[in-house]
N, C-alpha and C positions, 0 to 999 in steps of 0.2 A: 374678758376684763379682770376677773376676780384673780386669775392666775397670773396675769402679767403684773398685777399690783403686788401680789405675794412675791414673785421673783424679784422685782424691784427693790422691795423692803428687804428680802433676804440679802441680796447682793450689796446694798448700801450699808445694811447693818454689820455684815460680816466685814466690810471694808473698814468701817470705824473700829470695830472690835480688834481686827488685826493690827491696825496703826496703833491704837493705844496699848495693846499687849506688847507690841515691839518696844514701845518706850518704857513700860514698866519692868520687862525683862532685859533691857539694856542691849538689844539687838539691833539697834539703828545702825546702819553702816556709815563709816566715817566719810565724810564729804568736805570738800573745799567751799569755804564761804566767802563771799566778797564782802568788802568791808561793811556795807550797809547791813548784810545779814549777820555778820558777826556782832555788830553794836546791838542789834535787835535781840538776838540770842543771849548775849551777855546780860541784857537787862532782864529777860524772863528766867534765865536758868537759875540763879541763886536765890530769887525771891520765891520759888515754889509755884509761880503762876502756870507754868506749863503742867505740872502734876494736876492743877485744878482743872485745867483745859481737858486734859487727857481722862480725868475721871468723868466729865461730862460726855466725852466721846464715847467711853465704855458704856456708860448708862444709857446714852441715846442709841448706840448701836444694839444693846440687849433689848430695849424697849421696842425697836424696829422689828425685831424678829418675832415678837407676840403680837398678833393682828388687833387684839382689844387695846394695846397700850402703843400702836403706831403713831397716832397723833401726838402723844406726849413725848415720844422718842423724836419726831420731827421738831417739837417745840424745844427740846434740850439740844438738838443739833443745829438748829437755825443760826444762832449766833456764830457757832463755830464754823460753820460753812461759809458765812459772810467774811469771817476774819480770814479763813483760808484764802478765798478769792482776793480779799484786800491785800494779803501779805504778798501774793504772787504778783499782783498788779503794781503795788507801790513800793515795796520793800526790794523784792527779788528782781523786779522790773522785766520778767519774761512774758508778762501778759497772762491772760486768763485762757489762752488757746492750747494749753497742755491737755493731751486726751484724758488724763485722770481727772483734772479739774472740770472739764466739760462732762465727763461721766458723773461725777458727784453732783454737779448742778442739774443736769438733765433728770437724773434719778430722784433727787429731791424735789424738783419742780413738778414731775410727774406724779409723785406721792401726795404733793400738796393739791394738784389738779384733781386726783382721783378722790380724794377726800374732801372736796370743796364744800359740800353741804355741811360737813361738821365744822369747818372753819368760817362759814358764812356769818355765824353769829358774832364774830370778832369785827366784822366789817359793818354792821348795822348800828 
């Protein structure tokens, strides 16, 4: 179980590090946006909010790679993951059945479940 948890945290951490580093280095491929997505991105682009979110993605991904800071990494990535799922459900309109979204959700829920004793104090 220890190795499965380690593998899940490495995969999820590297996924978020890769996504945020692509944003900071400007390697995001050009894609056609529907009008709702264009309005959404037009609101976040000039304000610098996406940079703020990407910093938390990078920080959370790095913290996930270190076993002692894994829970803090999940704490940083929790709101980001919820917003990714909400964006795809409500703005993009393609639902949350994309394989990448399912992978992110399953890995993060598995890591939360594997560290449930550490998170139990929040529920008491």
